[in-house]
C-alpha positions as CSV (number, residue, x, y, z in Angstrom):
1,M,57.8,17.6,-51.2
2,K,54.3,18.9,-51.6
3,S,53.3,15.5,-53.0
4,Y,54.7,13.8,-49.9
5,I,52.8,16.1,-47.6
6,K,49.6,15.5,-49.5
7,S,50.3,11.8,-49.1
8,L,50.7,12.2,-45.4
9,D,47.6,14.3,-45.1
10,F,45.6,11.7,-47.1
11,K,46.8,8.9,-44.9
12,K,46.0,10.9,-41.8
13,D,42.5,11.7,-43.1
14,T,42.0,8.0,-44.0
15,R,43.2,6.9,-40.5
16,E,40.9,9.4,-38.8
17,K,38.0,8.3,-40.9
18,Q,38.7,4.7,-40.1
19,I,38.9,5.6,-36.4
20,E,35.7,7.5,-36.7
21,L,33.9,4.7,-38.5
22,S,35.3,2.2,-35.9
23,L,34.0,4.4,-33.0
24,E,30.6,4.6,-34.7
25,E,30.5,0.8,-35.0
26,R,31.4,0.4,-31.3
27,Q,28.8,3.0,-30.4
28,K,26.2,1.0,-32.4
29,E,27.3,-2.2,-30.6
30,L,27.0,-0.6,-27.2
31,S,23.7,0.9,-28.0
32,C,22.5,-2.6,-29.2
33,I,23.6,-4.2,-25.9
34,F,21.9,-1.5,-23.8
35,S,18.7,-1.9,-25.8
36,V,18.7,-5.6,-25.0
37,L,19.3,-4.8,-21.3
38,E,16.3,-2.4,-21.4
39,V,14.1,-5.5,-21.8
40,L,14.7,-6.1,-18.1
41,S,12.9,-2.9,-17.2
42,I,9.6,-4.1,-18.7
43,P,7.5,-5.5,-15.9
44,N,6.0,-9.0,-16.1
45,I,7.3,-9.5,-19.7
46,S,6.8,-13.0,-21.1
47,Y,9.6,-15.1,-22.7
48,D,8.0,-14.7,-26.2
49,D,7.7,-10.9,-25.9
50,A,11.3,-10.6,-24.5
51,L,12.8,-12.6,-27.3
52,R,10.7,-10.7,-29.9
53,K,12.0,-7.4,-28.6
54,I,15.6,-8.6,-28.4
55,A,15.5,-10.0,-32.0
56,K,14.2,-6.6,-33.1
57,V,17.1,-4.5,-31.7
58,I,20.0,-6.8,-32.5
59,P,20.3,-5.9,-36.2
60,E,21.0,-2.3,-35.3
61,G,24.3,-3.4,-33.7
62,F,25.7,-4.7,-37.0
63,S,27.3,-2.9,-39.9
64,I,24.5,-3.5,-42.4
65,P,21.2,-3.5,-40.4
66,N,19.0,-3.6,-43.4
67,K,20.6,-6.8,-44.6
68,T,20.9,-8.4,-41.2
69,R,18.4,-11.2,-40.1
70,V,18.2,-12.5,-36.6
71,R,16.9,-15.9,-35.5
72,I,16.4,-16.8,-31.9
73,S,15.3,-20.4,-31.2
74,V,14.3,-21.7,-27.8
75,N,14.2,-25.5,-28.0
76,N,11.9,-26.0,-31.0
77,K,10.4,-22.5,-31.0
78,E,11.9,-19.8,-33.3
79,M,11.7,-16.0,-33.5
80,I,12.8,-14.3,-36.8
81,Q,13.5,-10.6,-37.3
82,G,14.7,-9.3,-40.7
83,G,13.9,-9.3,-44.4
84,L,13.7,-12.1,-46.9
85,G,16.7,-13.1,-49.0
86,V,19.4,-15.6,-49.5
87,S,21.7,-16.0,-46.5
88,V,25.3,-15.2,-47.6
89,D,27.0,-15.4,-44.2
90,S,25.9,-16.4,-40.7
91,I,27.3,-16.6,-37.2
92,H,25.7,-18.2,-34.2
93,E,26.0,-18.8,-30.4
94,S,24.2,-21.3,-28.2
95,L,23.6,-21.1,-24.5
96,Y,21.5,-22.7,-21.7
97,I,19.5,-20.7,-19.2
98,N,18.8,-21.7,-15.7
99,N,15.6,-23.6,-16.4
100,G,17.4,-25.9,-18.8
101,D,16.1,-24.3,-22.1
102,K,18.7,-24.1,-24.9
103,V,18.8,-20.8,-26.6
104,T,20.4,-20.4,-30.0
105,L,21.2,-17.0,-31.4
106,I,21.8,-16.8,-35.2
107,V,22.6,-13.7,-37.1
108,E,22.6,-13.8,-40.9
109,L,23.6,-11.4,-43.7
110,F,21.2,-11.9,-46.6
111,D,21.0,-10.6,-50.2
112,E,18.8,-11.1,-53.2
113,S,21.8,-12.8,-54.9
114,K,24.2,-15.5,-53.8
115,K,26.9,-13.6,-55.6
116,S,27.1,-11.0,-52.9
117,S,30.5,-10.8,-51.2
118,V,29.4,-9.2,-47.9
119,S,30.4,-11.0,-44.7
120,F,30.6,-10.4,-41.0
121,L,33.5,-8.5,-39.5
122,P,35.7,-10.1,-36.8
123,E,34.4,-7.5,-34.3
124,E,30.8,-8.5,-35.1
125,K,31.5,-12.1,-34.2
126,K,32.8,-10.9,-30.8
127,L,29.6,-8.7,-30.5
128,L,27.4,-11.8,-31.0
129,K,29.3,-13.6,-28.2
130,G,28.6,-10.6,-25.9
131,L,25.0,-10.4,-27.0
132,A,24.5,-14.1,-26.2
133,D,25.8,-13.5,-22.7
134,V,23.5,-10.6,-22.3
135,V,20.5,-12.5,-23.6
136,C,21.3,-15.3,-21.2
137,A,21.4,-12.9,-18.3
138,V,18.1,-11.3,-19.4
139,M,16.3,-14.6,-19.8
140,N,17.6,-15.9,-16.4
141,R,16.3,-12.7,-14.8
142,I,12.9,-13.1,-16.4
143,E,12.8,-16.8,-15.3
144,M,13.7,-15.7,-11.7
145,E,11.0,-13.0,-11.8
146,H,8.4,-15.5,-13.1
147,T,9.4,-18.1,-10.4
148,I,9.1,-15.4,-7.7
149,S,5.8,-14.2,-9.1
150,E,4.4,-17.8,-9.2
151,A,5.7,-18.5,-5.7
152,Y,4.0,-15.3,-4.5
153,I,0.7,-16.2,-6.0
154,I,0.9,-19.7,-4.4
155,L,1.7,-18.1,-1.1
156,E,-1.2,-15.7,-1.4
157,Q,-3.5,-18.6,-2.1
158,K,-2.2,-20.5,0.9
159,N,-2.6,-17.4,3.1
160,I,-6.2,-17.1,1.9
161,A,-6.8,-20.8,2.6
162,L,-5.1,-20.5,6.0
163,K,-7.3,-17.5,6.9
164,E,-10.4,-19.4,6.0
165,I,-9.3,-22.4,8.1
166,L,-8.4,-20.1,11.1
167,F,-11.8,-18.4,10.7
168,Q,-13.6,-21.8,10.6
169,I,-11.6,-23.0,13.7
170,E,-12.5,-19.8,15.5
171,T,-16.1,-20.1,14.6
172,E,-16.3,-23.7,15.7
173,K,-14.4,-22.7,18.9
174,K,-17.1,-20.1,19.7
175,E,-19.9,-22.5,18.9
176,N,-18.3,-25.2,21.1
177,Q,-18.0,-22.6,23.9
178,L,-21.6,-21.7,23.6
179,K,-22.6,-25.4,23.7
180,L,-20.3,-26.0,26.7
181,W,-21.8,-23.2,28.7
182,S,-25.3,-24.1,27.7
183,I,-24.7,-27.7,28.9
184,I,-23.0,-26.5,32.1
185,D,-25.8,-24.1,32.8
186,A,-28.4,-26.8,32.2
187,Q,-26.6,-29.4,34.3
188,L,-26.0,-27.0,37.1
189,T,-29.6,-25.8,37.2
190,D,-30.9,-29.4,37.1
191,F,-28.4,-30.4,39.8
192,L,-29.3,-27.5,42.2
193,D,-33.0,-28.4,41.9
194,K,-32.2,-31.6,43.7
195,K,-31.4,-32.0,47.4
196,I,-27.6,-32.4,47.6
197,N,-25.0,-32.4,50.3
198,V,-21.6,-30.7,50.2
199,M,-19.7,-33.8,49.2
200,Q,-22.0,-34.4,46.2
201,F,-21.6,-30.8,45.1
202,R,-17.8,-31.0,45.4
203,D,-17.8,-34.2,43.3
204,F,-20.0,-32.5,40.7
205,M,-17.7,-29.4,40.5
206,S,-14.6,-31.6,40.3
207,K,-16.0,-33.6,37.3
208,L,-17.1,-30.3,35.7
209,K,-13.6,-28.8,36.0
210,I,-12.0,-31.9,34.5
211,D,-14.4,-31.8,31.5
212,M,-13.7,-28.1,31.0
213,L,-9.9,-28.6,31.0
214,Q,-9.9,-31.4,28.5
215,P,-9.6,-30.2,24.8
216,D,-11.6,-33.2,23.7
217,S,-14.2,-32.9,26.5
218,D,-17.3,-35.0,26.2
219,L,-19.3,-31.8,26.8
220,V,-18.3,-30.3,23.5
221,F,-18.2,-33.2,21.1
222,D,-19.9,-32.9,17.8
223,T,-23.2,-34.8,18.1
224,K,-24.1,-34.6,14.4
225,D,-22.4,-37.9,13.5
226,K,-23.7,-39.6,16.7
227,L,-27.3,-38.6,15.8
228,N,-26.9,-40.6,12.6
229,L,-26.5,-43.7,14.8
230,L,-30.0,-43.4,16.1
231,S,-32.7,-45.5,14.6
232,P,-35.8,-43.7,13.3
233,R,-37.7,-44.8,16.4
234,E,-34.9,-43.6,18.7
235,F,-34.8,-40.3,16.8
236,Q,-38.5,-39.9,17.3
237,I,-38.3,-40.7,21.0
238,S,-35.4,-38.3,21.4
239,K,-37.6,-35.5,20.2
240,Y,-40.2,-36.4,22.8
241,I,-37.6,-36.5,25.5
242,K,-36.2,-33.2,24.4
243,S,-39.7,-31.7,24.7
244,G,-39.8,-32.8,28.4
245,M,-42.2,-35.7,28.0
246,S,-41.9,-38.6,30.5
247,N,-41.6,-42.3,29.7
248,K,-45.3,-42.8,30.5
249,E,-46.4,-39.9,28.2
250,I,-44.2,-41.1,25.4
251,S,-45.5,-44.7,25.7
252,D,-49.1,-43.5,25.6
253,E,-48.3,-41.4,22.5
254,L,-46.6,-44.2,20.6
255,G,-48.6,-47.1,22.0
256,L,-45.6,-48.8,23.5
257,S,-44.9,-50.0,27.1
258,P,-42.9,-47.7,29.5
259,A,-40.3,-50.5,29.7
260,T,-39.8,-50.3,26.0
261,I,-39.4,-46.6,26.1
262,E,-36.8,-47.0,28.9
263,K,-34.8,-49.4,26.8
264,H,-34.8,-46.9,24.0
265,R,-33.7,-44.2,26.4
266,H,-30.7,-46.3,27.5
267,S,-29.9,-47.0,23.8
268,I,-30.0,-43.3,23.0
269,R,-27.7,-42.4,25.9
270,R,-25.3,-45.1,24.8
271,K,-25.2,-43.9,21.2
272,L,-24.7,-40.3,22.3
273,D,-21.9,-41.4,24.6
274,L,-23.7,-40.4,27.8
275,T,-23.6,-43.7,29.6
276,N,-22.4,-43.5,33.2
277,K,-22.3,-39.7,32.9
278,N,-24.1,-37.4,35.2
279,I,-25.8,-35.6,32.3
280,N,-29.6,-35.3,32.1
281,L,-30.7,-36.6,28.7
282,S,-33.6,-34.2,28.3
283,V,-31.4,-31.2,29.1
284,F,-28.6,-32.4,26.8
285,L,-31.0,-33.0,23.9
286,R,-32.2,-29.4,24.2
287,T,-28.7,-28.2,23.3
288,I,-28.7,-30.1,19.9
289,Q,-30.0,-27.9,17.1
290,E,-30.0,-30.7,14.6
291,L,-32.6,-32.6,16.6
């Protein structure tokens, strides 16, 4: 009877030890999975660093960590964690992450001799499948974070470029406004110096209002390109006209006839797009800084 009781006690102790060992193994497996998930908490981690850290913690989830080697390959690139030795058993899982990269997870048991009989437990094969799913989730998360980070950088660059464009537009707008009011003031002053009647004044104000309302008003065009159309002689004469010299004074200065100077004056007005416009050439040229 005592022998039977001892036998029962032995079996009970053995079963409890087996349960205890099994619980320890499950605890190791869960700890391993949580360690892999912790990689997600590392900000701005790269693929290589993430795979390196994952490969480092995986052996701790298996029954013989010091004889477990991990290989993680992404396309043709491989991370290896574990000691040297002959592989006596191996298990693997392959998966694809969202960017299309193929990730292969290989776990090996190694020994100094091929005669070793160690092998993976059925539970460890299930563990590898779970780890592969977790690795896939981690890599997809990192890929998403990298995509968002790159998109944010691109957006910031575009915002900076947009601000520069808006600043340039605003600067040009203010410059054009100053040019506009300068020309208006010059025209109005020149016009009021003449003897005018009410009808002429109304015509002048109507044309001025139309020019101001047009976004591409002739009063605010950029004259830089048009100045390039002037010949060297016309450019020289334009400077004299800008200074207020008459045709006679310019002809005396250059040794040309007044009629020739008048032809140049008409050519200058045409190239500056002032033909048939009630704009005094001398007053207009004074608004051009490039001249």
